[in-house]
C-alpha positions, 0 to 999 in steps of 0.5 A: 277767349271770345264766346260765340253768339247763340240764337234767340231760339237756342237761349229760349229753348235752354231757359224753357228746358231748365224750368220744365225739368226743375222738380222744385217748380212743379206744382209749387204753391205761391201766395200773393195778392191779385193785382189784375184780372181778365178773362179772354176766350175762357182763359183767365189772366191775372197778376199776383204780386207782393211788395217787391214782385209781380208774377203773371198767371194764366188759368186755362180752366175757369173752374180753377180760379173760382170767384177771385177779384182784384185785391184778394189774397190767394195761394195759387198752385201751378207750374212756371212756363216759359213761352218761347215764341212770345218770350214770356214767363207765366205761371200756369195755375191749377188751383186758387185758394182764398187767403184773405183780403189784400193790403196792397 
């Protein structure tokens, strides 16, 4: 049986709904090393990586990020978010804790 095609909006909305309603992903803590850092319009954008993966993070309040810099090991608390219009997954950060010096 042939499956019908669905729209980009339908699949994107479905993915966002999964992420938004999974309680395991709400305010989850993730650790890694800061691999990039940029501030634009009082919003911090940074990459959090380990040996095998990269997570794009965003903090809408600069107070959340403190004085982090590239190479820092941190633990971030937040919630993943799928931005439908841009087709991007990001991790919305609510808190950053220093966790040591990076190795990567």
